[in-house]
PyMOL Python script that loads the backbone (N, CA, C, O; Angstrom):
from pymol import cmd

cmd.read_pdbstr("""\
ATOM      1  N   MET A   1       0.767  -1.170   0.018  1.00  0.00           N
ATOM      2  CA  MET A   1      -0.125  -0.010   0.052  1.00  0.00           C
ATOM      3  C   MET A   1       0.820   1.202   0.004  1.00  0.00           C
ATOM      4  O   MET A   1       1.129   1.632  -1.107  1.00  0.00           O
ATOM      5  N   ALA A   2       1.285   1.766   1.061  1.00  0.00           N
ATOM      6  CA  ALA A   2       2.092   3.009   1.157  1.00  0.00           C
ATOM      7  C   ALA A   2       3.707   2.584   1.355  1.00  0.00           C
ATOM      8  O   ALA A   2       4.116   1.816   2.226  1.00  0.00           O
ATOM      9  N   SER A   3       4.353   3.118   0.559  1.00  0.00           N
ATOM     10  CA  SER A   3       5.835   2.922   0.737  1.00  0.00           C
ATOM     11  C   SER A   3       6.432   3.971   1.736  1.00  0.00           C
ATOM     12  O   SER A   3       5.829   4.978   2.106  1.00  0.00           O
ATOM     13  N   GLU A   4       7.580   3.640   2.089  1.00  0.00           N
ATOM     14  CA  GLU A   4       8.370   4.341   2.903  1.00  0.00           C
ATOM     15  C   GLU A   4       8.594   5.751   2.315  1.00  0.00           C
ATOM     16  O   GLU A   4       8.586   6.755   3.027  1.00  0.00           O
ATOM     17  N   GLY A   5       8.796   5.779   0.966  1.00  0.00           N
ATOM     18  CA  GLY A   5       9.026   7.069   0.433  1.00  0.00           C
ATOM     19  C   GLY A   5       7.888   7.992   0.341  1.00  0.00           C
ATOM     20  O   GLY A   5       8.002   9.217   0.374  1.00  0.00           O
ATOM     21  N   LEU A   6       6.715   7.305   0.217  1.00  0.00           N
ATOM     22  CA  LEU A   6       5.362   8.124   0.255  1.00  0.00           C
ATOM     23  C   LEU A   6       5.178   8.697   1.691  1.00  0.00           C
ATOM     24  O   LEU A   6       4.836   9.864   1.881  1.00  0.00           O
ATOM     25  N   LEU A   7       5.408   7.865   2.623  1.00  0.00           N
ATOM     26  CA  LEU A   7       5.187   8.428   3.955  1.00  0.00           C
ATOM     27  C   LEU A   7       6.262   9.582   4.401  1.00  0.00           C
ATOM     28  O   LEU A   7       5.949  10.465   5.200  1.00  0.00           O
ATOM     29  N   VAL A   8       7.388   9.497   3.884  1.00  0.00           N
ATOM     30  CA  VAL A   8       8.375  10.536   4.226  1.00  0.00           C
ATOM     31  C   VAL A   8       8.076  11.675   3.428  1.00  0.00           C
ATOM     32  O   VAL A   8       8.311  12.785   3.905  1.00  0.00           O
ATOM     33  N   SER A   9       7.566  11.565   2.223  1.00  0.00           N
ATOM     34  CA  SER A   9       7.100  12.647   1.242  1.00  0.00           C
ATOM     35  C   SER A   9       5.870  13.394   2.007  1.00  0.00           C
ATOM     36  O   SER A   9       5.804  14.617   2.127  1.00  0.00           O
ATOM     37  N   ALA A  10       5.017  12.576   2.448  1.00  0.00           N
ATOM     38  CA  ALA A  10       3.748  13.201   3.212  1.00  0.00           C
ATOM     39  C   ALA A  10       4.235  13.913   4.445  1.00  0.00           C
ATOM     40  O   ALA A  10       3.666  14.966   4.734  1.00  0.00           O
ATOM     41  N   ALA A  11       5.197  13.486   5.198  1.00  0.00           N
ATOM     42  CA  ALA A  11       5.586  14.092   6.406  1.00  0.00           C
ATOM     43  C   ALA A  11       6.320  15.431   6.067  1.00  0.00           C
ATOM     44  O   ALA A  11       6.144  16.470   6.704  1.00  0.00           O
ATOM     45  N   ARG A  12       7.172  15.298   4.983  1.00  0.00           N
ATOM     46  CA  ARG A  12       7.741  16.538   4.548  1.00  0.00           C
ATOM     47  C   ARG A  12       6.778  17.658   4.133  1.00  0.00           C
ATOM     48  O   ARG A  12       6.892  18.830   4.492  1.00  0.00           O
ATOM     49  N   PHE A  13       5.756  17.135   3.286  1.00  0.00           N
ATOM     50  CA  PHE A  13       4.876  18.218   2.965  1.00  0.00           C
ATOM     51  C   PHE A  13       4.081  18.818   4.052  1.00  0.00           C
ATOM     52  O   PHE A  13       3.933  20.036   4.150  1.00  0.00           O
ATOM     53  N   LEU A  14       3.545  17.921   4.908  1.00  0.00           N
ATOM     54  CA  LEU A  14       2.657  18.476   5.990  1.00  0.00           C
ATOM     55  C   LEU A  14       3.479  19.214   7.056  1.00  0.00           C
ATOM     56  O   LEU A  14       2.856  19.945   7.826  1.00  0.00           O
ATOM     57  N   SER A  15       4.853  19.099   7.189  1.00  0.00           N
ATOM     58  CA  SER A  15       5.602  19.825   8.098  1.00  0.00           C
ATOM     59  C   SER A  15       6.258  21.094   7.437  1.00  0.00           C
ATOM     60  O   SER A  15       6.922  21.869   8.125  1.00  0.00           O
ATOM     61  N   ASP A  16       6.083  21.272   6.239  1.00  0.00           N
ATOM     62  CA  ASP A  16       6.685  22.446   5.489  1.00  0.00           C
ATOM     63  C   ASP A  16       6.257  23.864   5.911  1.00  0.00           C
ATOM     64  O   ASP A  16       5.065  24.131   6.069  1.00  0.00           O
ATOM     65  N   ALA A  17       7.100  24.646   6.066  1.00  0.00           N
ATOM     66  CA  ALA A  17       6.828  26.062   6.488  1.00  0.00           C
ATOM     67  C   ALA A  17       5.807  26.599   5.691  1.00  0.00           C
ATOM     68  O   ALA A  17       4.960  27.317   6.223  1.00  0.00           O
ATOM     69  N   ARG A  18       5.761  26.322   4.335  1.00  0.00           N
ATOM     70  CA  ARG A  18       4.651  27.006   3.475  1.00  0.00           C
ATOM     71  C   ARG A  18       3.199  26.788   4.054  1.00  0.00           C
ATOM     72  O   ARG A  18       2.296  27.574   3.767  1.00  0.00           O
ATOM     73  N   LEU A  19       3.002  25.723   4.861  1.00  0.00           N
ATOM     74  CA  LEU A  19       1.771  25.500   5.392  1.00  0.00           C
ATOM     75  C   LEU A  19       1.509  26.385   6.614  1.00  0.00           C
ATOM     76  O   LEU A  19       0.365  26.476   7.060  1.00  0.00           O
ATOM     77  N   ASP A  20       2.520  27.029   7.160  1.00  0.00           N
ATOM     78  CA  ASP A  20       2.404  28.043   8.308  1.00  0.00           C
ATOM     79  C   ASP A  20       1.685  27.365   9.482  1.00  0.00           C
ATOM     80  O   ASP A  20       0.770  27.924  10.086  1.00  0.00           O
ATOM     81  N   GLY A  21       2.118  26.185   9.767  1.00  0.00           N
ATOM     82  CA  GLY A  21       1.624  25.482  11.024  1.00  0.00           C
ATOM     83  C   GLY A  21       0.290  24.801  10.701  1.00  0.00           C
ATOM     84  O   GLY A  21      -0.088  23.892  11.440  1.00  0.00           O
ATOM     85  N   ARG A  22      -0.377  25.138   9.750  1.00  0.00           N
ATOM     86  CA  ARG A  22      -1.694  24.436   9.515  1.00  0.00           C
ATOM     87  C   ARG A  22      -2.673  24.884  10.401  1.00  0.00           C
ATOM     88  O   ARG A  22      -3.574  24.072  10.612  1.00  0.00           O
ATOM     89  N   ALA A  23      -2.751  26.078  11.043  1.00  0.00           N
ATOM     90  CA  ALA A  23      -3.624  26.485  11.921  1.00  0.00           C
ATOM     91  C   ALA A  23      -5.017  26.507  11.405  1.00  0.00           C
ATOM     92  O   ALA A  23      -5.263  26.958  10.287  1.00  0.00           O
ATOM     93  N   PRO A  24      -5.945  26.025  12.203  1.00  0.00           N
ATOM     94  CA  PRO A  24      -7.500  25.944  11.852  1.00  0.00           C
ATOM     95  C   PRO A  24      -7.937  27.153  11.128  1.00  0.00           C
ATOM     96  O   PRO A  24      -7.773  28.265  11.630  1.00  0.00           O
ATOM     97  N   GLY A  25      -8.481  26.990   9.984  1.00  0.00           N
ATOM     98  CA  GLY A  25      -9.136  27.969   9.069  1.00  0.00           C
ATOM     99  C   GLY A  25      -8.059  28.783   8.187  1.00  0.00           C
ATOM    100  O   GLY A  25      -8.402  29.688   7.425  1.00  0.00           O
ATOM    101  N   SER A  26      -6.774  28.388   8.359  1.00  0.00           N
ATOM    102  CA  SER A  26      -5.755  29.120   7.520  1.00  0.00           C
ATOM    103  C   SER A  26      -5.649  28.470   6.121  1.00  0.00           C
ATOM    104  O   SER A  26      -6.202  27.406   5.842  1.00  0.00           O
ATOM    105  N   GLU A  27      -4.987  29.106   5.369  1.00  0.00           N
ATOM    106  CA  GLU A  27      -4.652  28.531   3.977  1.00  0.00           C
ATOM    107  C   GLU A  27      -3.816  27.259   4.077  1.00  0.00           C
ATOM    108  O   GLU A  27      -4.068  26.325   3.317  1.00  0.00           O
ATOM    109  N   GLY A  28      -2.862  27.177   4.948  1.00  0.00           N
ATOM    110  CA  GLY A  28      -2.069  25.975   5.194  1.00  0.00           C
ATOM    111  C   GLY A  28      -2.949  24.779   5.603  1.00  0.00           C
ATOM    112  O   GLY A  28      -2.720  23.633   5.216  1.00  0.00           O
ATOM    113  N   HIS A  29      -3.954  25.112   6.397  1.00  0.00           N
ATOM    114  CA  HIS A  29      -4.816  24.058   6.852  1.00  0.00           C
ATOM    115  C   HIS A  29      -5.655  23.536   5.703  1.00  0.00           C
ATOM    116  O   HIS A  29      -5.894  22.336   5.569  1.00  0.00           O
ATOM    117  N   ARG A  30      -6.103  24.494   4.861  1.00  0.00           N
ATOM    118  CA  ARG A  30      -6.972  23.959   3.757  1.00  0.00           C
ATOM    119  C   ARG A  30      -6.035  23.235   2.773  1.00  0.00           C
ATOM    120  O   ARG A  30      -6.447  22.209   2.233  1.00  0.00           O
ATOM    121  N   LEU A  31      -4.837  23.689   2.513  1.00  0.00           N
ATOM    122  CA  LEU A  31      -3.960  22.880   1.549  1.00  0.00           C
ATOM    123  C   LEU A  31      -3.584  21.508   2.140  1.00  0.00           C
ATOM    124  O   LEU A  31      -3.519  20.537   1.387  1.00  0.00           O
ATOM    125  N   ALA A  32      -3.325  21.385   3.513  1.00  0.00           N
ATOM    126  CA  ALA A  32      -3.020  20.138   4.150  1.00  0.00           C
ATOM    127  C   ALA A  32      -4.262  19.175   4.028  1.00  0.00           C
ATOM    128  O   ALA A  32      -4.094  17.984   3.766  1.00  0.00           O
ATOM    129  N   ALA A  33      -5.508  19.713   4.223  1.00  0.00           N
ATOM    130  CA  ALA A  33      -6.671  18.792   4.071  1.00  0.00           C
ATOM    131  C   ALA A  33      -6.847  18.224   2.686  1.00  0.00           C
ATOM    132  O   ALA A  33      -7.187  17.063   2.458  1.00  0.00           O
ATOM    133  N   GLU A  34      -6.569  19.209   1.719  1.00  0.00           N
ATOM    134  CA  GLU A  34      -6.718  18.835   0.265  1.00  0.00           C
ATOM    135  C   GLU A  34      -5.624  17.724  -0.160  1.00  0.00           C
ATOM    136  O   GLU A  34      -5.840  16.783  -0.924  1.00  0.00           O
ATOM    137  N   TYR A  35      -4.476  18.007   0.451  1.00  0.00           N
ATOM    138  CA  TYR A  35      -3.307  17.112   0.340  1.00  0.00           C
ATOM    139  C   TYR A  35      -3.680  15.537   0.723  1.00  0.00           C
ATOM    140  O   TYR A  35      -3.538  14.563  -0.017  1.00  0.00           O
ATOM    141  N   LEU A  36      -4.161  15.551   1.991  1.00  0.00           N
ATOM    142  CA  LEU A  36      -4.557  14.314   2.723  1.00  0.00           C
ATOM    143  C   LEU A  36      -5.699  13.596   1.872  1.00  0.00           C
ATOM    144  O   LEU A  36      -5.648  12.390   1.632  1.00  0.00           O
ATOM    145  N   LEU A  37      -6.736  14.423   1.430  1.00  0.00           N
ATOM    146  CA  LEU A  37      -7.883  13.840   0.740  1.00  0.00           C
ATOM    147  C   LEU A  37      -7.337  13.130  -0.591  1.00  0.00           C
ATOM    148  O   LEU A  37      -7.701  11.998  -0.908  1.00  0.00           O
ATOM    149  N   GLU A  38      -6.415  13.909  -1.357  1.00  0.00           N
ATOM    150  CA  GLU A  38      -5.832  13.454  -2.561  1.00  0.00           C
ATOM    151  C   GLU A  38      -5.069  12.149  -2.394  1.00  0.00           C
ATOM    152  O   GLU A  38      -5.260  11.214  -3.173  1.00  0.00           O
ATOM    153  N   GLN A  39      -4.154  12.072  -1.322  1.00  0.00           N
ATOM    154  CA  GLN A  39      -3.475  11.009  -0.907  1.00  0.00           C
ATOM    155  C   GLN A  39      -4.353   9.649  -0.596  1.00  0.00           C
ATOM    156  O   GLN A  39      -4.052   8.531  -1.012  1.00  0.00           O
ATOM    157  N   MET A  40      -5.430   9.948   0.171  1.00  0.00           N
ATOM    158  CA  MET A  40      -6.349   8.900   0.433  1.00  0.00           C
ATOM    159  C   MET A  40      -7.028   8.285  -0.929  1.00  0.00           C
ATOM    160  O   MET A  40      -7.146   7.086  -1.183  1.00  0.00           O
ATOM    161  N   LYS A  41      -7.388   9.234  -1.633  1.00  0.00           N
ATOM    162  CA  LYS A  41      -7.824   8.764  -3.027  1.00  0.00           C
ATOM    163  C   LYS A  41      -6.819   7.954  -3.865  1.00  0.00           C
ATOM    164  O   LYS A  41      -7.145   6.926  -4.457  1.00  0.00           O
ATOM    165  N   GLY A  42      -5.530   8.495  -3.883  1.00  0.00           N
ATOM    166  CA  GLY A  42      -4.437   7.953  -4.595  1.00  0.00           C
ATOM    167  C   GLY A  42      -4.099   6.592  -4.134  1.00  0.00           C
ATOM    168  O   GLY A  42      -3.735   5.728  -4.932  1.00  0.00           O
ATOM    169  N   LEU A  43      -4.210   6.379  -2.863  1.00  0.00           N
ATOM    170  CA  LEU A  43      -3.910   4.983  -2.265  1.00  0.00           C
ATOM    171  C   LEU A  43      -4.993   3.957  -2.555  1.00  0.00           C
ATOM    172  O   LEU A  43      -4.837   2.771  -2.267  1.00  0.00           O
ATOM    173  N   GLY A  44      -6.151   4.457  -3.159  1.00  0.00           N
ATOM    174  CA  GLY A  44      -7.069   3.393  -3.546  1.00  0.00           C
ATOM    175  C   GLY A  44      -8.143   3.255  -2.181  1.00  0.00           C
ATOM    176  O   GLY A  44      -9.031   2.403  -2.169  1.00  0.00           O
ATOM    177  N   LEU A  45      -7.968   4.024  -1.276  1.00  0.00           N
ATOM    178  CA  LEU A  45      -8.963   3.868  -0.048  1.00  0.00           C
ATOM    179  C   LEU A  45     -10.336   4.191  -0.496  1.00  0.00           C
ATOM    180  O   LEU A  45     -10.578   4.945  -1.438  1.00  0.00           O
ATOM    181  N   GLU A  46     -11.217   3.588   0.222  1.00  0.00           N
ATOM    182  CA  GLU A  46     -12.731   3.824  -0.005  1.00  0.00           C
ATOM    183  C   GLU A  46     -13.093   4.870   1.037  1.00  0.00           C
ATOM    184  O   GLU A  46     -12.479   5.038   2.091  1.00  0.00           O
ATOM    185  N   PRO A  47     -14.227   5.602   0.602  1.00  0.00           N
ATOM    186  CA  PRO A  47     -14.682   6.730   1.682  1.00  0.00           C
ATOM    187  C   PRO A  47     -15.103   6.010   2.937  1.00  0.00           C
ATOM    188  O   PRO A  47     -15.664   4.915   2.918  1.00  0.00           O
ATOM    189  N   LEU A  48     -14.803   6.680   4.026  1.00  0.00           N
ATOM    190  CA  LEU A  48     -15.236   6.029   5.424  1.00  0.00           C
ATOM    191  C   LEU A  48     -16.687   6.516   5.727  1.00  0.00           C
ATOM    192  O   LEU A  48     -17.368   5.816   6.478  1.00  0.00           O
ATOM    193  N   PHE A  49     -17.217   7.664   5.204  1.00  0.00           N
ATOM    194  CA  PHE A  49     -18.384   8.102   5.623  1.00  0.00           C
ATOM    195  C   PHE A  49     -19.479   8.088   4.542  1.00  0.00           C
ATOM    196  O   PHE A  49     -19.133   8.198   3.366  1.00  0.00           O
ATOM    197  N   ALA A  50     -20.702   7.966   4.847  1.00  0.00           N
ATOM    198  CA  ALA A  50     -21.727   7.978   3.963  1.00  0.00           C
ATOM    199  C   ALA A  50     -21.625   9.055   2.813  1.00  0.00           C
ATOM    200  O   ALA A  50     -21.856   8.798   1.631  1.00  0.00           O
ATOM    201  N   GLU A  51     -21.234  10.347   3.322  1.00  0.00           N
ATOM    202  CA  GLU A  51     -21.265  11.388   2.510  1.00  0.00           C
ATOM    203  C   GLU A  51     -19.816  11.403   1.560  1.00  0.00           C
ATOM    204  O   GLU A  51     -19.659  12.268   0.698  1.00  0.00           O
ATOM    205  N   GLY A  52     -18.997  10.562   1.772  1.00  0.00           N
ATOM    206  CA  GLY A  52     -17.831  10.379   1.046  1.00  0.00           C
ATOM    207  C   GLY A  52     -16.518  10.420   2.097  1.00  0.00           C
ATOM    208  O   GLY A  52     -16.591   9.955   3.234  1.00  0.00           O
ATOM    209  N   PHE A  53     -15.356  11.019   1.569  1.00  0.00           N
ATOM    210  CA  PHE A  53     -14.155  11.063   2.460  1.00  0.00           C
ATOM    211  C   PHE A  53     -14.281  12.126   3.453  1.00  0.00           C
ATOM    212  O   PHE A  53     -13.526  12.110   4.424  1.00  0.00           O
ATOM    213  N   CYS A  54     -15.279  13.184   3.296  1.00  0.00           N
ATOM    214  CA  CYS A  54     -15.357  14.302   4.341  1.00  0.00           C
ATOM    215  C   CYS A  54     -16.668  14.228   4.915  1.00  0.00           C
ATOM    216  O   CYS A  54     -17.680  13.895   4.298  1.00  0.00           O
ATOM    217  N   GLN A  55     -16.599  14.588   6.252  1.00  0.00           N
ATOM    218  CA  GLN A  55     -17.671  14.653   7.014  1.00  0.00           C
ATOM    219  C   GLN A  55     -17.692  15.938   7.926  1.00  0.00           C
ATOM    220  O   GLN A  55     -16.826  16.090   8.788  1.00  0.00           O
ATOM    221  N   GLN A  56     -18.567  16.741   7.750  1.00  0.00           N
ATOM    222  CA  GLN A  56     -18.639  18.120   8.628  1.00  0.00           C
ATOM    223  C   GLN A  56     -18.915  17.874   9.968  1.00  0.00           C
ATOM    224  O   GLN A  56     -19.726  17.018  10.320  1.00  0.00           O
ATOM    225  N   ILE A  57     -18.232  18.637  10.800  1.00  0.00           N
ATOM    226  CA  ILE A  57     -18.435  18.724  12.279  1.00  0.00           C
ATOM    227  C   ILE A  57     -19.408  19.909  12.559  1.00  0.00           C
ATOM    228  O   ILE A  57     -19.136  21.010  12.080  1.00  0.00           O
ATOM    229  N   PHE A  58     -20.415  19.752  13.236  1.00  0.00           N
ATOM    230  CA  PHE A  58     -21.319  20.884  13.598  1.00  0.00           C
ATOM    231  C   PHE A  58     -21.219  21.185  15.128  1.00  0.00           C
ATOM    232  O   PHE A  58     -21.003  20.331  15.987  1.00  0.00           O
ATOM    233  N   ASP A  59     -21.403  22.483  15.342  1.00  0.00           N
ATOM    234  CA  ASP A  59     -21.743  22.951  16.691  1.00  0.00           C
ATOM    235  C   ASP A  59     -23.147  23.593  16.590  1.00  0.00           C
ATOM    236  O   ASP A  59     -23.155  24.778  16.257  1.00  0.00           O
ATOM    237  N   GLY A  60     -24.245  23.037  16.808  1.00  0.00           N
ATOM    238  CA  GLY A  60     -25.534  23.537  16.520  1.00  0.00           C
ATOM    239  C   GLY A  60     -25.644  23.530  15.153  1.00  0.00           C
ATOM    240  O   GLY A  60     -25.478  22.489  14.518  1.00  0.00           O
ATOM    241  N   ASP A  61     -25.940  24.713  14.563  1.00  0.00           N
ATOM    242  CA  ASP A  61     -26.155  24.833  13.178  1.00  0.00           C
ATOM    243  C   ASP A  61     -24.937  25.257  12.280  1.00  0.00           C
ATOM    244  O   ASP A  61     -24.987  25.317  11.052  1.00  0.00           O
ATOM    245  N   GLN A  62     -23.754  25.564  13.106  1.00  0.00           N
ATOM    246  CA  GLN A  62     -22.581  26.104  12.564  1.00  0.00           C
ATOM    247  C   GLN A  62     -21.389  24.833  12.297  1.00  0.00           C
ATOM    248  O   GLN A  62     -20.992  23.995  13.107  1.00  0.00           O
ATOM    249  N   VAL A  63     -21.057  24.999  11.098  1.00  0.00           N
ATOM    250  CA  VAL A  63     -19.935  23.962  10.830  1.00  0.00           C
ATOM    251  C   VAL A  63     -18.590  24.442  11.444  1.00  0.00           C
ATOM    252  O   VAL A  63     -18.146  25.558  11.174  1.00  0.00           O
ATOM    253  N   VAL A  64     -17.977  23.610  12.244  1.00  0.00           N
ATOM    254  CA  VAL A  64     -16.815  23.911  12.887  1.00  0.00           C
ATOM    255  C   VAL A  64     -15.656  23.169  12.441  1.00  0.00           C
ATOM    256  O   VAL A  64     -14.557  23.398  12.947  1.00  0.00           O
ATOM    257  N   GLY A  65     -15.791  22.388  11.632  1.00  0.00           N
ATOM    258  CA  GLY A  65     -14.589  21.623  11.186  1.00  0.00           C
ATOM    259  C   GLY A  65     -14.986  20.380  10.181  1.00  0.00           C
ATOM    260  O   GLY A  65     -16.147  20.217   9.806  1.00  0.00           O
ATOM    261  N   THR A  66     -14.088  19.670   9.855  1.00  0.00           N
ATOM    262  CA  THR A  66     -14.230  18.285   8.883  1.00  0.00           C
ATOM    263  C   THR A  66     -13.480  17.310   9.468  1.00  0.00           C
ATOM    264  O   THR A  66     -12.417  17.487  10.061  1.00  0.00           O
ATOM    265  N   ASN A  67     -14.097  16.189   9.277  1.00  0.00           N
ATOM    266  CA  ASN A  67     -13.384  14.879   9.581  1.00  0.00           C
ATOM    267  C   ASN A  67     -12.922  14.355   8.148  1.00  0.00           C
ATOM    268  O   ASN A  67     -13.752  14.476   7.247  1.00  0.00           O
ATOM    269  N   LEU A  68     -11.841  13.856   7.877  1.00  0.00           N
ATOM    270  CA  LEU A  68     -11.358  13.133   6.730  1.00  0.00           C
ATOM    271  C   LEU A  68     -11.267  11.735   7.039  1.00  0.00           C
ATOM    272  O   LEU A  68     -10.697  11.402   8.078  1.00  0.00           O
ATOM    273  N   GLY A  69     -11.804  10.794   6.195  1.00  0.00           N
ATOM    274  CA  GLY A  69     -11.698   9.487   6.406  1.00  0.00           C
ATOM    275  C   GLY A  69     -11.684   8.483   5.339  1.00  0.00           C
ATOM    276  O   GLY A  69     -12.511   8.605   4.435  1.00  0.00           O
ATOM    277  N   GLY A  70     -10.774   7.413   5.321  1.00  0.00           N
ATOM    278  CA  GLY A  70     -10.754   6.396   4.316  1.00  0.00           C
ATOM    279  C   GLY A  70     -10.565   5.182   4.973  1.00  0.00           C
ATOM    280  O   GLY A  70     -10.225   5.113   6.154  1.00  0.00           O
ATOM    281  N   ARG A  71     -10.806   4.069   4.137  1.00  0.00           N
ATOM    282  CA  ARG A  71     -10.674   2.635   4.671  1.00  0.00           C
ATOM    283  C   ARG A  71     -10.246   1.856   3.633  1.00  0.00           C
ATOM    284  O   ARG A  71     -10.471   2.142   2.457  1.00  0.00           O
ATOM    285  N   TYR A  72      -9.558   0.750   4.046  1.00  0.00           N
ATOM    286  CA  TYR A  72      -8.871  -0.252   3.032  1.00  0.00           C
ATOM    287  C   TYR A  72      -9.099  -1.628   3.523  1.00  0.00           C
ATOM    288  O   TYR A  72      -8.831  -1.947   4.681  1.00  0.00           O
ATOM    289  N   GLY A  73      -9.586  -2.434   2.663  1.00  0.00           N
ATOM    290  CA  GLY A  73      -9.757  -3.831   3.153  1.00  0.00           C
ATOM    291  C   GLY A  73     -11.192  -4.130   3.722  1.00  0.00           C
ATOM    292  O   GLY A  73     -11.383  -5.083   4.478  1.00  0.00           O
ATOM    293  N   VAL A  74     -12.102  -3.353   3.363  1.00  0.00           N
ATOM    294  CA  VAL A  74     -13.455  -3.454   3.796  1.00  0.00           C
ATOM    295  C   VAL A  74     -13.964  -4.814   3.465  1.00  0.00           C
ATOM    296  O   VAL A  74     -13.864  -5.254   2.320  1.00  0.00           O
ATOM    297  N   GLY A  75     -14.576  -5.577   4.555  1.00  0.00           N
ATOM    298  CA  GLY A  75     -15.224  -6.740   4.408  1.00  0.00           C
ATOM    299  C   GLY A  75     -14.287  -8.023   4.612  1.00  0.00           C
ATOM    300  O   GLY A  75     -14.732  -9.132   4.907  1.00  0.00           O
ATOM    301  N   GLY A  76     -12.981  -7.741   4.423  1.00  0.00           N
ATOM    302  CA  GLY A  76     -11.934  -8.725   4.664  1.00  0.00           C
ATOM    303  C   GLY A  76     -11.583  -9.015   6.177  1.00  0.00           C
ATOM    304  O   GLY A  76     -12.215  -8.459   7.076  1.00  0.00           O
ATOM    305  N   GLN A  77     -10.597  -9.867   6.422  1.00  0.00           N
ATOM    306  CA  GLN A  77     -10.224 -10.125   7.761  1.00  0.00           C
ATOM    307  C   GLN A  77      -9.472  -9.037   8.264  1.00  0.00           C
ATOM    308  O   GLN A  77      -9.395  -8.877   9.482  1.00  0.00           O
ATOM    309  N   ARG A  78      -8.849  -8.191   7.394  1.00  0.00           N
ATOM    310  CA  ARG A  78      -7.992  -7.038   7.918  1.00  0.00           C
ATOM    311  C   ARG A  78      -8.464  -5.790   7.270  1.00  0.00           C
ATOM    312  O   ARG A  78      -8.524  -5.709   6.043  1.00  0.00           O
ATOM    313  N   SER A  79      -8.807  -4.798   8.066  1.00  0.00           N
ATOM    314  CA  SER A  79      -9.124  -3.582   7.610  1.00  0.00           C
ATOM    315  C   SER A  79      -8.267  -2.354   8.159  1.00  0.00           C
ATOM    316  O   SER A  79      -7.782  -2.448   9.286  1.00  0.00           O
ATOM    317  N   ILE A  80      -8.086  -1.326   7.477  1.00  0.00           N
ATOM    318  CA  ILE A  80      -7.355  -0.254   7.943  1.00  0.00           C
ATOM    319  C   ILE A  80      -8.191   1.060   7.808  1.00  0.00           C
ATOM    320  O   ILE A  80      -8.699   1.389   6.737  1.00  0.00           O
ATOM    321  N   LEU A  81      -8.298   1.755   8.900  1.00  0.00           N
ATOM    322  CA  LEU A  81      -9.082   3.022   8.941  1.00  0.00           C
ATOM    323  C   LEU A  81      -8.014   4.165   9.027  1.00  0.00           C
ATOM    324  O   LEU A  81      -7.156   4.072   9.906  1.00  0.00           O
ATOM    325  N   ILE A  82      -8.006   5.221   8.187  1.00  0.00           N
ATOM    326  CA  ILE A  82      -7.182   6.301   8.304  1.00  0.00           C
ATOM    327  C   ILE A  82      -8.086   7.526   8.316  1.00  0.00           C
ATOM    328  O   ILE A  82      -9.013   7.666   7.518  1.00  0.00           O
ATOM    329  N   GLY A  83      -7.770   8.401   9.258  1.00  0.00           N
ATOM    330  CA  GLY A  83      -8.591   9.675   9.470  1.00  0.00           C
ATOM    331  C   GLY A  83      -7.865  10.782  10.008  1.00  0.00           C
ATOM    332  O   GLY A  83      -6.821  10.630  10.642  1.00  0.00           O
ATOM    333  N   ALA A  84      -8.420  11.960   9.758  1.00  0.00           N
ATOM    334  CA  ALA A  84      -7.726  13.285  10.161  1.00  0.00           C
ATOM    335  C   ALA A  84      -8.872  14.093  10.597  1.00  0.00           C
ATOM    336  O   ALA A  84      -9.886  14.084   9.899  1.00  0.00           O
ATOM    337  N   GLU A  85      -8.826  14.774  11.650  1.00  0.00           N
ATOM    338  CA  GLU A  85      -9.817  15.851  12.109  1.00  0.00           C
ATOM    339  C   GLU A  85      -9.362  17.111  11.777  1.00  0.00           C
ATOM    340  O   GLU A  85      -8.187  17.359  12.048  1.00  0.00           O
ATOM    341  N   THR A  86     -10.093  18.031  11.204  1.00  0.00           N
ATOM    342  CA  THR A  86      -9.669  19.356  10.786  1.00  0.00           C
ATOM    343  C   THR A  86     -10.632  20.276  11.527  1.00  0.00           C
ATOM    344  O   THR A  86     -11.758  20.365  11.037  1.00  0.00           O
ATOM    345  N   VAL A  87     -10.370  20.968  12.619  1.00  0.00           N
ATOM    346  CA  VAL A  87     -11.321  21.785  13.197  1.00  0.00           C
ATOM    347  C   VAL A  87     -10.946  23.320  12.964  1.00  0.00           C
ATOM    348  O   VAL A  87      -9.803  23.742  13.138  1.00  0.00           O
ATOM    349  N   ARG A  88     -11.900  24.026  12.600  1.00  0.00           N
ATOM    350  CA  ARG A  88     -11.717  25.408  12.349  1.00  0.00           C
ATOM    351  C   ARG A  88     -11.595  26.288  13.572  1.00  0.00           C
ATOM    352  O   ARG A  88     -11.434  27.502  13.445  1.00  0.00           O
TER     353      ARG A  88
END
""", "prot")
cmd.dss("prot")
cmd.show_as("cartoon", "prot")
cmd.util.cbc("prot")
cmd.orient("prot")
């Protein structure tokens, strides 16, 4: 599935100063979420949520964040769930 090179590449991207710490609601935060979503799709993961890879987090009527989630090996003896929470 994921190679060592892919994991190192992901760690480098997500820790890059261009993302400016990935503070919730920032441009770096948005870019990191987009990157993770594309990586999940590229790895052939299936969406974790009924809505797809993304599930909004609400506080009352207000969206306060998003969960990203994918799964691999659904229905088999071994399954992997990968997720990230992004709160604004």
